[in-house]
N, CA, C, O and the ligand as a Tripos MOL2 file, in Angstrom:
@<TRIPOS>MOLECULE
protein
  301   299    76     0     0
PROTEIN
NO_CHARGES

@<TRIPOS>ATOM
      1 N           5.3990   13.6170   16.0970 N.3       1 MET1
      2 CA          6.2990   12.7550   16.8170 C.3       1 MET1
      3 C           7.6190   12.7550   16.0890 C.2       1 MET1
      4 O           7.6620   12.9120   14.8690 O.2       1 MET1
      5 N           8.6950   12.5810   16.8260 N.am      2 ALA2
      6 CA         10.0150   12.6370   16.1720 C.3       2 ALA2
      7 C          10.2960   11.3850   15.4390 C.2       2 ALA2
      8 O          11.0480   11.4190   14.4650 O.2       2 ALA2
      9 N           9.7290   10.2430   15.8480 N.am      3 ASN3
     10 CA         10.1600    9.0420   15.1160 C.3       3 ASN3
     11 C           9.2930    8.4170   14.1420 C.2       3 ASN3
     12 O           9.3170    7.2070   13.9180 O.2       3 ASN3
     13 N           8.4310    9.3440   13.4890 N.am      4 THR4
     14 CA          7.4020    8.8670   12.4920 C.3       4 THR4
     15 C           8.3390    8.4320   11.3400 C.2       4 THR4
     16 O           9.2810    9.1220   10.9500 O.2       4 THR4
     17 N           8.0110    7.2690   10.8470 N.am      5 ILE5
     18 CA          8.7250    6.7560    9.6720 C.3       5 ILE5
     19 C           7.5810    6.3080    8.6140 C.2       5 ILE5
     20 O           6.7040    5.4940    8.9050 O.2       5 ILE5
     21 N           7.6890    6.8930    7.4430 N.am      6 TRP6
     22 CA          6.7450    6.5120    6.3720 C.3       6 TRP6
     23 C           7.4800    5.9900    5.3970 C.2       6 TRP6
     24 O           8.5420    6.4700    4.9990 O.2       6 TRP6
     25 N           6.8330    4.7760    4.8870 N.am      7 THR7
     26 CA          7.4710    4.2340    3.6420 C.3       7 THR7
     27 C           6.1810    3.8440    2.8190 C.2       7 THR7
     28 O           5.0980    3.5730    3.3380 O.2       7 THR7
     29 N           6.4470    3.8540    1.4460 N.am      8 ILE8
     30 CA          5.5020    3.5140    0.5340 C.3       8 ILE8
     31 C           5.6280    2.0730    0.1460 C.2       8 ILE8
     32 O           6.7190    1.6010   -0.1720 O.2       8 ILE8
     33 N           4.5280    1.3720    0.1690 N.am      9 GLU9
     34 CA          4.5560    0.0200   -0.2330 C.3       9 GLU9
     35 C           3.4570   -0.1970   -1.4230 C.2       9 GLU9
     36 O           2.4590    0.5100   -1.5690 O.2       9 GLU9
     37 N           3.7740   -1.1530   -2.1340 N.am     10 GLU10
     38 CA          2.8320   -1.4850   -3.3270 C.3      10 GLU10
     39 C           2.1890   -2.8000   -3.1720 C.2      10 GLU10
     40 O           2.8230   -3.7820   -2.7850 O.2      10 GLU10
     41 N           0.9130   -2.8310   -3.4740 N.am     11 PHE11
     42 CA          0.1890   -4.1130   -3.2280 C.3      11 PHE11
     43 C          -0.5720   -4.3850   -4.6990 C.2      11 PHE11
     44 O          -0.8330   -3.5090   -5.5230 O.2      11 PHE11
     45 N          -0.8270   -5.6360   -4.8090 N.am     12 THR12
     46 CA         -1.6290   -5.9780   -5.9630 C.3      12 THR12
     47 C          -2.9180   -6.8260   -5.4620 C.2      12 THR12
     48 O          -2.8600   -7.8080   -4.7230 O.2      12 THR12
     49 N          -4.0430   -6.2750   -5.9860 N.am     13 CYS13
     50 CA         -5.3440   -7.0000   -5.6410 C.3      13 CYS13
     51 C          -5.1950   -8.3800   -6.0700 C.2      13 CYS13
     52 O          -4.7740   -8.6530   -7.1940 O.2      13 CYS13
     53 N          -5.5550   -9.3380   -5.1380 N.am     14 PRO14
     54 CA         -5.5790  -10.8730   -5.5770 C.3      14 PRO14
     55 C          -6.6270  -11.1910   -6.4270 C.2      14 PRO14
     56 O          -6.6000  -12.1950   -7.1390 O.2      14 PRO14
     57 N          -7.7510  -10.2330   -6.3970 N.am     15 GLY15
     58 CA         -8.9730  -10.6040   -7.2490 C.3      15 GLY15
     59 C          -8.9350  -10.1500   -8.6430 C.2      15 GLY15
     60 O          -9.3220  -10.8430   -9.5840 O.2      15 GLY15
     61 N          -8.4490   -8.9440   -8.7480 N.am     16 CYS16
     62 CA         -8.4110   -8.4120  -10.2200 C.3      16 CYS16
     63 C          -7.1220   -7.9370  -10.6700 C.2      16 CYS16
     64 O          -6.9680   -7.5180  -11.8170 O.2      16 CYS16
     65 N          -6.2140   -7.9840   -9.8400 N.am     17 GLY17
     66 CA         -4.7390   -7.6170  -10.2410 C.3      17 GLY17
     67 C          -4.5290   -6.0860  -10.2330 C.2      17 GLY17
     68 O          -3.4530   -5.6270  -10.6170 O.2      17 GLY17
     69 N          -5.5050   -5.3030   -9.8160 N.am     18 MET18
     70 CA         -5.2490   -3.8550   -9.6540 C.3      18 MET18
     71 C          -4.0600   -3.5930   -8.7510 C.2      18 MET18
     72 O          -3.9310   -4.1910   -7.6820 O.2      18 MET18
     73 N          -3.2800   -2.7840   -9.1460 N.am     19 ASN19
     74 CA         -2.1540   -2.2380   -8.2020 C.3      19 ASN19
     75 C          -2.5230   -1.0620   -7.5340 C.2      19 ASN19
     76 O          -3.1700   -0.1480   -8.0440 O.2      19 ASN19
     77 N          -2.0140   -1.1070   -6.1480 N.am     20 TYR20
     78 CA         -2.2850    0.0560   -5.2780 C.3      20 TYR20
     79 C          -0.9220    0.3110   -4.6060 C.2      20 TYR20
     80 O          -0.0580   -0.5590   -4.5010 O.2      20 TYR20
     81 N          -0.8010    1.5710   -4.1610 N.am     21 THR21
     82 CA          0.2770    2.0210   -3.3910 C.3      21 THR21
     83 C          -0.4290    2.4990   -2.0700 C.2      21 THR21
     84 O          -1.5580    2.9890   -2.0440 O.2      21 THR21
     85 N           0.4260    2.2820   -0.9100 N.am     22 ALA22
     86 CA         -0.0450    2.8560    0.2640 C.3      22 ALA22
     87 C           1.0050    3.3120    1.1530 C.2      22 ALA22
     88 O           2.1230    2.8020    1.0710 O.2      22 ALA22
     89 N           0.7510    4.2270    1.9960 N.am     23 THR23
     90 CA          1.8000    4.7680    2.8980 C.3      23 THR23
     91 C           1.7020    3.9510    4.1820 C.2      23 THR23
     92 O           0.6610    3.8380    4.8290 O.2      23 THR23
     93 N           2.8980    3.3760    4.5080 N.am     24 ARG24
     94 CA          2.9280    2.7550    5.8570 C.3      24 ARG24
     95 C           3.5120    3.6440    6.9100 C.2      24 ARG24
     96 O           4.5520    4.2790    6.7360 O.2      24 ARG24
     97 N           2.8610    3.6630    7.9170 N.am     25 GLU25
     98 CA          3.3090    4.4110    9.0360 C.3      25 GLU25
     99 C           3.5260    3.6600   10.2770 C.2      25 GLU25
    100 O           2.6390    2.9410   10.7360 O.2      25 GLU25
    101 N           4.7250    3.8040   10.8660 N.am     26 GLU26
    102 CA          5.0140    2.9290   12.0610 C.3      26 GLU26
    103 C           4.4920    3.6800   13.3440 C.2      26 GLU26
    104 O           4.6470    4.8840   13.5440 O.2      26 GLU26
    105 N           3.8530    2.7980   14.1810 N.am     27 HIS27
    106 CA          3.2400    3.4850   15.3560 C.3      27 HIS27
    107 C           3.8240    2.6430   16.6210 C.2      27 HIS27
    108 O           4.3680    1.5400   16.5520 O.2      27 HIS27
    109 N           3.6070    3.3490   17.6900 N.am     28 ALA28
    110 CA          4.0500    2.5340   19.0220 C.3      28 ALA28
    111 C           3.0130    1.7440   19.4060 C.2      28 ALA28
    112 O           3.2970    0.8190   20.1670 O.2      28 ALA28
    113 N           1.8010    1.8880   19.0440 N.am     29 GLU29
    114 CA          0.6910    1.0980   19.4510 C.3      29 GLU29
    115 C           0.1460    0.2200   18.2110 C.2      29 GLU29
    116 O           0.2740    0.5480   17.0310 O.2      29 GLU29
    117 N          -0.4370   -0.8630   18.6460 N.am     30 PRO30
    118 CA         -1.0740   -1.7270   17.5400 C.3      30 PRO30
    119 C          -2.2080   -1.0730   16.8930 C.2      30 PRO30
    120 O          -3.0630   -0.4110   17.4800 O.2      30 PRO30
    121 N          -2.1500   -1.3170   15.5890 N.am     31 HIS31
    122 CA         -3.3630   -0.8880   14.7140 C.3      31 HIS31
    123 C          -3.8720   -2.1120   13.8420 C.2      31 HIS31
    124 O          -3.0970   -3.0110   13.5140 O.2      31 HIS31
    125 N          -5.0280   -2.1040   13.5320 N.am     32 ALA32
    126 CA         -5.4320   -3.1310   12.5550 C.3      32 ALA32
    127 C          -6.4200   -2.5460   11.6350 C.2      32 ALA32
    128 O          -7.1900   -1.6670   12.0210 O.2      32 ALA32
    129 N          -6.4270   -3.0200   10.3810 N.am     33 GLY33
    130 CA         -7.2700   -2.4750    9.3920 C.3      33 GLY33
    131 C          -7.2440   -3.2530    8.2270 C.2      33 GLY33
    132 O          -6.5550   -4.2730    8.1920 O.2      33 GLY33
    133 N          -7.9700   -2.8600    7.1920 N.am     34 GLN34
    134 CA         -7.7850   -3.6000    5.8580 C.3      34 GLN34
    135 C          -8.1770   -2.6210    4.8060 C.2      34 GLN34
    136 O          -8.8020   -1.5930    5.0670 O.2      34 GLN34
    137 N          -7.8070   -2.9530    3.6460 N.am     35 PHE35
    138 CA         -8.1340   -2.1020    2.4910 C.3      35 PHE35
    139 C          -8.7470   -2.9060    1.3640 C.2      35 PHE35
    140 O          -8.1460   -3.8600    0.8700 O.2      35 PHE35
    141 N          -9.8760   -2.5420    0.9850 N.am     36 LYS36
    142 CA        -10.7090   -3.3700   -0.0440 C.3      36 LYS36
    143 C         -10.5270   -2.6700   -1.3180 C.2      36 LYS36
    144 O         -10.5060   -1.4410   -1.3680 O.2      36 LYS36
    145 N         -10.3850   -3.4660   -2.4160 N.am     37 CYS37
    146 CA        -10.3020   -2.9790   -3.7950 C.3      37 CYS37
    147 C         -11.4800   -2.1780   -4.2000 C.2      37 CYS37
    148 O         -12.6190   -2.5480   -3.9190 O.2      37 CYS37
    149 N         -11.2340   -1.0920   -4.8510 N.am     38 SER38
    150 CA        -12.3730   -0.2910   -5.2160 C.3      38 SER38
    151 C         -13.0470   -0.9020   -6.5510 C.2      38 SER38
    152 O         -14.1350   -0.4660   -6.9270 O.2      38 SER38
    153 N         -12.4790   -1.7630   -7.1480 N.am     39 ILE39
    154 CA        -12.9280   -2.3400   -8.3410 C.3      39 ILE39
    155 C         -13.8110   -3.6970   -8.0470 C.2      39 ILE39
    156 O         -14.9770   -3.8510   -8.4090 O.2      39 ILE39
    157 N         -13.1100   -4.5390   -7.4010 N.am     40 CYS40
    158 CA        -13.8060   -5.9600   -7.1860 C.3      40 CYS40
    159 C         -14.1240   -6.1060   -5.7410 C.2      40 CYS40
    160 O         -14.6890   -7.1570   -5.4380 O.2      40 CYS40
    161 N         -13.8710   -5.2580   -4.7920 N.am     41 SER41
    162 CA        -14.1780   -5.2320   -3.2820 C.3      41 SER41
    163 C         -13.4410   -6.3270   -2.6330 C.2      41 SER41
    164 O         -13.7260   -6.6500   -1.4800 O.2      41 SER41
    165 N         -12.4860   -6.9370   -3.3150 N.am     42 GLY42
    166 CA        -11.6550   -7.8280   -2.6630 C.3      42 GLY42
    167 C         -10.7470   -7.2090   -1.6530 C.2      42 GLY42
    168 O         -10.4710   -6.0130   -1.7500 O.2      42 GLY42
    169 N         -10.2430   -7.9780   -0.6450 N.am     43 VAL43
    170 CA         -9.3750   -7.4220    0.2970 C.3      43 VAL43
    171 C          -7.8970   -7.4450   -0.2510 C.2      43 VAL43
    172 O          -7.2650   -8.4880   -0.4160 O.2      43 VAL43
    173 N          -7.4750   -6.3390   -0.4810 N.am     44 VAL44
    174 CA         -6.0360   -6.1860   -1.0870 C.3      44 VAL44
    175 C          -5.0320   -6.4560   -0.0520 C.2      44 VAL44
    176 O          -4.0380   -7.1290   -0.3250 O.2      44 VAL44
    177 N          -5.2440   -5.9390    1.2030 N.am     45 HIS45
    178 CA         -4.2860   -6.0560    2.2900 C.3      45 HIS45
    179 C          -4.9460   -5.8550    3.5620 C.2      45 HIS45
    180 O          -5.7220   -4.9130    3.7240 O.2      45 HIS45
    181 N          -4.6610   -6.7410    4.5300 N.am     46 ALA46
    182 CA         -5.1450   -6.6190    5.9320 C.3      46 ALA46
    183 C          -3.9200   -6.5970    6.8090 C.2      46 ALA46
    184 O          -2.9170   -7.2710    6.5730 O.2      46 ALA46
    185 N          -4.0560   -5.8160    7.7940 N.am     47 TRP47
    186 CA         -2.8880   -5.6740    8.6040 C.3      47 TRP47
    187 C          -3.2310   -5.4990   10.0610 C.2      47 TRP47
    188 O          -4.2680   -4.9250   10.3950 O.2      47 TRP47
    189 N          -2.3130   -6.0200   10.9940 N.am     48 SER48
    190 CA         -2.4690   -5.6540   12.3770 C.3      48 SER48
    191 C          -1.0710   -5.7910   12.9390 C.2      48 SER48
    192 O          -0.3150   -6.7340   12.7050 O.2      48 SER48
    193 N          -0.7770   -4.6140   13.8020 N.am     49 GLY49
    194 CA          0.5970   -4.6880   14.4470 C.3      49 GLY49
    195 C           0.8310   -3.3330   14.6150 C.2      49 GLY49
    196 O          -0.0930   -2.5260   14.5090 O.2      49 GLY49
    197 N           2.0200   -2.9790   14.8770 N.am     50 LYS50
    198 CA          2.5720   -1.6080   15.1450 C.3      50 LYS50
    199 C           2.8050   -0.7230   13.9930 C.2      50 LYS50
    200 O           3.8160   -0.0250   13.9150 O.2      50 LYS50
    201 N           1.8310   -0.7440   13.0460 N.am     51 HIS51
    202 CA          1.9460    0.0250   11.8070 C.3      51 HIS51
    203 C           0.5470    0.2820   11.2550 C.2      51 HIS51
    204 O          -0.3610   -0.4280   11.6890 O.2      51 HIS51
    205 N           0.3030    1.1130   10.4500 N.am     52 HIS52
    206 CA         -0.9350    1.4680    9.8860 C.3      52 HIS52
    207 C          -0.6120    1.9160    8.3380 C.2      52 HIS52
    208 O           0.4380    2.4480    7.9760 O.2      52 HIS52
    209 N          -1.5790    1.6360    7.6160 N.am     53 PHE53
    210 CA         -1.4400    2.0160    6.0890 C.3      53 PHE53
    211 C          -2.5290    2.9680    5.8060 C.2      53 PHE53
    212 O          -3.6790    2.7510    6.1890 O.2      53 PHE53
    213 N          -2.1950    4.0010    5.1540 N.am     54 PHE54
    214 CA         -3.1160    5.0850    4.6690 C.3      54 PHE54
    215 C          -2.6600    5.5260    3.2990 C.2      54 PHE54
    216 O          -1.6930    5.0670    2.6920 O.2      54 PHE54
    217 N          -3.4920    6.4890    2.8850 N.am     55 GLY55
    218 CA         -3.1950    7.1350    1.5820 C.3      55 GLY55
    219 C          -3.2410    6.0480    0.4020 C.2      55 GLY55
    220 O          -2.3990    6.1220   -0.4930 O.2      55 GLY55
    221 N          -4.1790    5.0820    0.3910 N.am     56 TRP56
    222 CA         -4.2020    4.1360   -0.6820 C.3      56 TRP56
    223 C          -4.5450    4.8900   -2.0780 C.2      56 TRP56
    224 O          -5.4920    5.6650   -2.2150 O.2      56 TRP56
    225 N          -3.7760    4.5940   -2.9190 N.am     57 GLN57
    226 CA         -3.9820    5.1050   -4.2930 C.3      57 GLN57
    227 C          -3.8830    3.8980   -5.3100 C.2      57 GLN57
    228 O          -3.0520    2.9960   -5.2000 O.2      57 GLN57
    229 N          -4.8310    3.9870   -6.3170 N.am     58 ALA58
    230 CA         -4.7920    3.0040   -7.4200 C.3      58 ALA58
    231 C          -3.6410    3.4860   -8.4050 C.2      58 ALA58
    232 O          -3.4270    4.6630   -8.6970 O.2      58 ALA58
    233 N          -2.9570    2.4190   -8.8540 N.am     59 VAL59
    234 CA         -1.9390    2.6750   -9.8860 C.3      59 VAL59
    235 C          -2.6680    2.4620  -11.2230 C.2      59 VAL59
    236 O          -2.9460    1.3250  -11.6050 O.2      59 VAL59
    237 N          -2.9580    3.5010  -11.8900 N.am     60 LYS60
    238 CA         -3.6760    3.4230  -13.1080 C.3      60 LYS60
    239 C          -3.2110    2.3710  -14.1650 C.2      60 LYS60
    240 O          -3.9980    1.5990  -14.7120 O.2      60 LYS60
    241 N          -1.9510    2.4020  -14.3930 N.am     61 SER61
    242 CA         -1.5090    1.5740  -15.3880 C.3      61 SER61
    243 C          -0.3680    0.6450  -14.8660 C.2      61 SER61
    244 O           0.2690    0.9420  -13.8550 O.2      61 SER61
    245 N          -0.1480   -0.4050  -15.5340 N.am     62 LYS62
    246 CA          0.8620   -1.2400  -14.9840 C.3      62 LYS62
    247 C           1.8110   -1.4340  -16.2060 C.2      62 LYS62
    248 O           1.7100   -2.3840  -16.9820 O.2      62 LYS62
    249 N           2.7560   -0.4280  -16.3060 N.am     63 PRO63
    250 CA          3.6440   -0.6980  -17.4590 C.3      63 PRO63
    251 C           4.7690   -1.6050  -17.0730 C.2      63 PRO63
    252 O           5.6640   -1.2510  -16.3060 O.2      63 PRO63
    253 N           4.6870   -2.9230  -17.6920 N.am     64 ALA64
    254 CA          5.4780   -3.8710  -17.3120 C.3      64 ALA64
    255 C           7.0830   -3.5030  -17.5500 C.2      64 ALA64
    256 O           7.9950   -3.9030  -16.8260 O.2      64 ALA64
    257 N           7.2140   -2.7350  -18.6110 N.am     65 VAL65
    258 CA          8.5870   -2.2950  -18.9600 C.3      65 VAL65
    259 C           9.2780   -1.5510  -17.9000 C.2      65 VAL65
    260 O          10.4700   -1.7160  -17.6430 O.2      65 VAL65
    261 N           8.4010   -0.6160  -17.2080 N.am     66 PHE66
    262 CA          8.8110    0.2790  -16.5010 C.3      66 PHE66
    263 C           8.7100   -0.2950  -14.8290 C.2      66 PHE66
    264 O           9.2510    0.2780  -13.8840 O.2      66 PHE66
    265 N           8.0540   -1.2970  -14.7510 N.am     67 GLY67
    266 CA          7.7550   -1.8060  -13.3330 C.3      67 GLY67
    267 C           8.9150   -1.8270  -12.4830 C.2      67 GLY67
    268 O           8.7440   -1.5940  -11.2870 O.2      67 GLY67
    269 N          10.0470   -2.0670  -12.9100 N.am     68 ARG68
    270 CA         11.2070   -2.1430  -12.0430 C.3      68 ARG68
    271 C          11.5860   -0.7370  -11.4920 C.2      68 ARG68
    272 O          12.2310   -0.5930  -10.4530 O.2      68 ARG68
    273 N          11.1810    0.1880  -12.1910 N.am     69 ARG69
    274 CA         11.5340    1.6900  -11.8510 C.3      69 ARG69
    275 C          10.9470    2.0600  -10.4920 C.2      69 ARG69
    276 O          11.4470    2.9770   -9.8410 O.2      69 ARG69
    277 N           9.8140    1.3110  -10.0130 N.am     70 TRP70
    278 CA          9.2750    1.7060   -8.8340 C.3      70 TRP70
    279 C          10.1610    1.6440   -7.5630 C.2      70 TRP70
    280 O           9.9470    2.3150   -6.5530 O.2      70 TRP70
    281 N          11.2000    0.7460   -7.7260 N.am     71 ALA71
    282 CA         12.2270    0.5620   -6.6130 C.3      71 ALA71
    283 C          13.0690    1.6910   -6.4560 C.2      71 ALA71
    284 O          13.6680    1.8640   -5.3950 O.2      71 ALA71
    285 N          13.1870    2.5840   -7.5410 N.am     72 GLY72
    286 CA         14.0600    3.6720   -7.6080 C.3      72 GLY72
    287 C          13.3720    5.0770   -7.2460 C.2      72 GLY72
    288 O          14.0440    6.0880   -7.0380 O.2      72 GLY72
    289 N          12.1120    5.0500   -7.1950 N.am     73 VAL73
    290 CA         11.3790    6.2290   -7.1410 C.3      73 VAL73
    291 C          11.6640    6.9710   -5.8490 C.2      73 VAL73
    292 O          11.5780    6.3300   -4.8020 O.2      73 VAL73
    293 N          11.9600    8.1230   -5.8150 N.am     74 GLN74
    294 CA         12.2180    9.0000   -4.6510 C.3      74 GLN74
    295 C          10.8780    9.6090   -4.1840 C.2      74 GLN74
    296 O          10.3220   10.3990   -4.9470 O.2      74 GLN74
    297 N          10.3230    9.3150   -3.0210 N.am     75 TRP75
    298 CA          9.0440   10.0290   -2.5570 C.3      75 TRP75
    299 C           9.3810   11.0570   -1.7670 C.2      75 TRP75
    300 O           8.5060   11.7730   -1.2790 O.2      75 TRP75
    301 ZN         -9.6280   -6.0450   -7.1290 Zn       76 ZN76
@<TRIPOS>BOND
     1     1     2 1
     2     2     3 1
     3     3     4 2
     4     3     5 am
     5     5     6 1
     6     6     7 1
     7     7     8 2
     8     7     9 am
     9     9    10 1
    10    10    11 1
    11    11    12 2
    12    11    13 am
    13    13    14 1
    14    14    15 1
    15    15    16 2
    16    15    17 am
    17    17    18 1
    18    18    19 1
    19    19    20 2
    20    19    21 am
    21    21    22 1
    22    22    23 1
    23    23    24 2
    24    23    25 am
    25    25    26 1
    26    26    27 1
    27    27    28 2
    28    27    29 am
    29    29    30 1
    30    30    31 1
    31    31    32 2
    32    31    33 am
    33    33    34 1
    34    34    35 1
    35    35    36 2
    36    35    37 am
    37    37    38 1
    38    38    39 1
    39    39    40 2
    40    39    41 am
    41    41    42 1
    42    42    43 1
    43    43    44 2
    44    43    45 am
    45    45    46 1
    46    46    47 1
    47    47    48 2
    48    47    49 am
    49    49    50 1
    50    50    51 1
    51    51    52 2
    52    51    53 am
    53    53    54 1
    54    54    55 1
    55    55    56 2
    56    55    57 am
    57    57    58 1
    58    58    59 1
    59    59    60 2
    60    59    61 am
    61    61    62 1
    62    62    63 1
    63    63    64 2
    64    63    65 am
    65    65    66 1
    66    66    67 1
    67    67    68 2
    68    67    69 am
    69    69    70 1
    70    70    71 1
    71    71    72 2
    72    71    73 am
    73    73    74 1
    74    74    75 1
    75    75    76 2
    76    75    77 am
    77    77    78 1
    78    78    79 1
    79    79    80 2
    80    79    81 am
    81    81    82 1
    82    82    83 1
    83    83    84 2
    84    83    85 am
    85    85    86 1
    86    86    87 1
    87    87    88 2
    88    87    89 am
    89    89    90 1
    90    90    91 1
    91    91    92 2
    92    91    93 am
    93    93    94 1
    94    94    95 1
    95    95    96 2
    96    95    97 am
    97    97    98 1
    98    98    99 1
    99    99   100 2
   100    99   101 am
   101   101   102 1
   102   102   103 1
   103   103   104 2
   104   103   105 am
   105   105   106 1
   106   106   107 1
   107   107   108 2
   108   107   109 am
   109   109   110 1
   110   110   111 1
   111   111   112 2
   112   111   113 am
   113   113   114 1
   114   114   115 1
   115   115   116 2
   116   115   117 am
   117   117   118 1
   118   118   119 1
   119   119   120 2
   120   119   121 am
   121   121   122 1
   122   122   123 1
   123   123   124 2
   124   123   125 am
   125   125   126 1
   126   126   127 1
   127   127   128 2
   128   127   129 am
   129   129   130 1
   130   130   131 1
   131   131   132 2
   132   131   133 am
   133   133   134 1
   134   134   135 1
   135   135   136 2
   136   135   137 am
   137   137   138 1
   138   138   139 1
   139   139   140 2
   140   139   141 am
   141   141   142 1
   142   142   143 1
   143   143   144 2
   144   143   145 am
   145   145   146 1
   146   146   147 1
   147   147   148 2
   148   147   149 am
   149   149   150 1
   150   150   151 1
   151   151   152 2
   152   151   153 am
   153   153   154 1
   154   154   155 1
   155   155   156 2
   156   155   157 am
   157   157   158 1
   158   158   159 1
   159   159   160 2
   160   159   161 am
   161   161   162 1
   162   162   163 1
   163   163   164 2
   164   163   165 am
   165   165   166 1
   166   166   167 1
   167   167   168 2
   168   167   169 am
   169   169   170 1
   170   170   171 1
   171   171   172 2
   172   171   173 am
   173   173   174 1
   174   174   175 1
   175   175   176 2
   176   175   177 am
   177   177   178 1
   178   178   179 1
   179   179   180 2
   180   179   181 am
   181   181   182 1
   182   182   183 1
   183   183   184 2
   184   183   185 am
   185   185   186 1
   186   186   187 1
   187   187   188 2
   188   187   189 am
   189   189   190 1
   190   190   191 1
   191   191   192 2
   192   191   193 am
   193   193   194 1
   194   194   195 1
   195   195   196 2
   196   195   197 am
   197   197   198 1
   198   198   199 1
   199   199   200 2
   200   199   201 am
   201   201   202 1
   202   202   203 1
   203   203   204 2
   204   203   205 am
   205   205   206 1
   206   206   207 1
   207   207   208 2
   208   207   209 am
   209   209   210 1
   210   210   211 1
   211   211   212 2
   212   211   213 am
   213   213   214 1
   214   214   215 1
   215   215   216 2
   216   215   217 am
   217   217   218 1
   218   218   219 1
   219   219   220 2
   220   219   221 am
   221   221   222 1
   222   222   223 1
   223   223   224 2
   224   223   225 am
   225   225   226 1
   226   226   227 1
   227   227   228 2
   228   227   229 am
   229   229   230 1
   230   230   231 1
   231   231   232 2
   232   231   233 am
   233   233   234 1
   234   234   235 1
   235   235   236 2
   236   235   237 am
   237   237   238 1
   238   238   239 1
   239   239   240 2
   240   239   241 am
   241   241   242 1
   242   242   243 1
   243   243   244 2
   244   243   245 am
   245   245   246 1
   246   246   247 1
   247   247   248 2
   248   247   249 am
   249   249   250 1
   250   250   251 1
   251   251   252 2
   252   251   253 am
   253   253   254 1
   254   254   255 1
   255   255   256 2
   256   255   257 am
   257   257   258 1
   258   258   259 1
   259   259   260 2
   260   259   261 am
   261   261   262 1
   262   262   263 1
   263   263   264 2
   264   263   265 am
   265   265   266 1
   266   266   267 1
   267   267   268 2
   268   267   269 am
   269   269   270 1
   270   270   271 1
   271   271   272 2
   272   271   273 am
   273   273   274 1
   274   274   275 1
   275   275   276 2
   276   275   277 am
   277   277   278 1
   278   278   279 1
   279   279   280 2
   280   279   281 am
   281   281   282 1
   282   282   283 1
   283   283   284 2
   284   283   285 am
   285   285   286 1
   286   286   287 1
   287   287   288 2
   288   287   289 am
   289   289   290 1
   290   290   291 1
   291   291   292 2
   292   291   293 am
   293   293   294 1
   294   294   295 1
   295   295   296 2
   296   295   297 am
   297   297   298 1
   298   298   299 1
   299   299   300 2
@<TRIPOS>SUBSTRUCTURE
     1 MET1         2 RESIDUE 1 A MET
     2 ALA2         6 RESIDUE 1 A ALA
     3 ASN3        10 RESIDUE 1 A ASN
     4 THR4        14 RESIDUE 1 A THR
     5 ILE5        18 RESIDUE 1 A ILE
     6 TRP6        22 RESIDUE 1 A TRP
     7 THR7        26 RESIDUE 1 A THR
     8 ILE8        30 RESIDUE 1 A ILE
     9 GLU9        34 RESIDUE 1 A GLU
    10 GLU10       38 RESIDUE 1 A GLU
    11 PHE11       42 RESIDUE 1 A PHE
    12 THR12       46 RESIDUE 1 A THR
    13 CYS13       50 RESIDUE 1 A CYS
    14 PRO14       54 RESIDUE 1 A PRO
    15 GLY15       58 RESIDUE 1 A GLY
    16 CYS16       62 RESIDUE 1 A CYS
    17 GLY17       66 RESIDUE 1 A GLY
    18 MET18       70 RESIDUE 1 A MET
    19 ASN19       74 RESIDUE 1 A ASN
    20 TYR20       78 RESIDUE 1 A TYR
    21 THR21       82 RESIDUE 1 A THR
    22 ALA22       86 RESIDUE 1 A ALA
    23 THR23       90 RESIDUE 1 A THR
    24 ARG24       94 RESIDUE 1 A ARG
    25 GLU25       98 RESIDUE 1 A GLU
    26 GLU26      102 RESIDUE 1 A GLU
    27 HIS27      106 RESIDUE 1 A HIS
    28 ALA28      110 RESIDUE 1 A ALA
    29 GLU29      114 RESIDUE 1 A GLU
    30 PRO30      118 RESIDUE 1 A PRO
    31 HIS31      122 RESIDUE 1 A HIS
    32 ALA32      126 RESIDUE 1 A ALA
    33 GLY33      130 RESIDUE 1 A GLY
    34 GLN34      134 RESIDUE 1 A GLN
    35 PHE35      138 RESIDUE 1 A PHE
    36 LYS36      142 RESIDUE 1 A LYS
    37 CYS37      146 RESIDUE 1 A CYS
    38 SER38      150 RESIDUE 1 A SER
    39 ILE39      154 RESIDUE 1 A ILE
    40 CYS40      158 RESIDUE 1 A CYS
    41 SER41      162 RESIDUE 1 A SER
    42 GLY42      166 RESIDUE 1 A GLY
    43 VAL43      170 RESIDUE 1 A VAL
    44 VAL44      174 RESIDUE 1 A VAL
    45 HIS45      178 RESIDUE 1 A HIS
    46 ALA46      182 RESIDUE 1 A ALA
    47 TRP47      186 RESIDUE 1 A TRP
    48 SER48      190 RESIDUE 1 A SER
    49 GLY49      194 RESIDUE 1 A GLY
    50 LYS50      198 RESIDUE 1 A LYS
    51 HIS51      202 RESIDUE 1 A HIS
    52 HIS52      206 RESIDUE 1 A HIS
    53 PHE53      210 RESIDUE 1 A PHE
    54 PHE54      214 RESIDUE 1 A PHE
    55 GLY55      218 RESIDUE 1 A GLY
    56 TRP56      222 RESIDUE 1 A TRP
    57 GLN57      226 RESIDUE 1 A GLN
    58 ALA58      230 RESIDUE 1 A ALA
    59 VAL59      234 RESIDUE 1 A VAL
    60 LYS60      238 RESIDUE 1 A LYS
    61 SER61      242 RESIDUE 1 A SER
    62 LYS62      246 RESIDUE 1 A LYS
    63 PRO63      250 RESIDUE 1 A PRO
    64 ALA64      254 RESIDUE 1 A ALA
    65 VAL65      258 RESIDUE 1 A VAL
    66 PHE66      262 RESIDUE 1 A PHE
    67 GLY67      266 RESIDUE 1 A GLY
    68 ARG68      270 RESIDUE 1 A ARG
    69 ARG69      274 RESIDUE 1 A ARG
    70 TRP70      278 RESIDUE 1 A TRP
    71 ALA71      282 RESIDUE 1 A ALA
    72 GLY72      286 RESIDUE 1 A GLY
    73 VAL73      290 RESIDUE 1 A VAL
    74 GLN74      294 RESIDUE 1 A GLN
    75 TRP75      298 RESIDUE 1 A TRP
    76 ZN76       301 GROUP 0 **** ****
């Protein structure tokens, strides 16, 4: 499709604080789903709407000093 837009978003597990990144894909039709933490099985993010999240990856470390740099990362 010509109008596929992917963006990377970052989420933090409300249960254990683990950080994850996921790729958000815009869709013309509604999707619903959720992602559960691989560590504590808590729901990190649930969504419904004209977008979908995939490619969940755990962020192994949380370098506080470098946290701000996420905003500038070129994917
Ligand atoms: Zn968790």
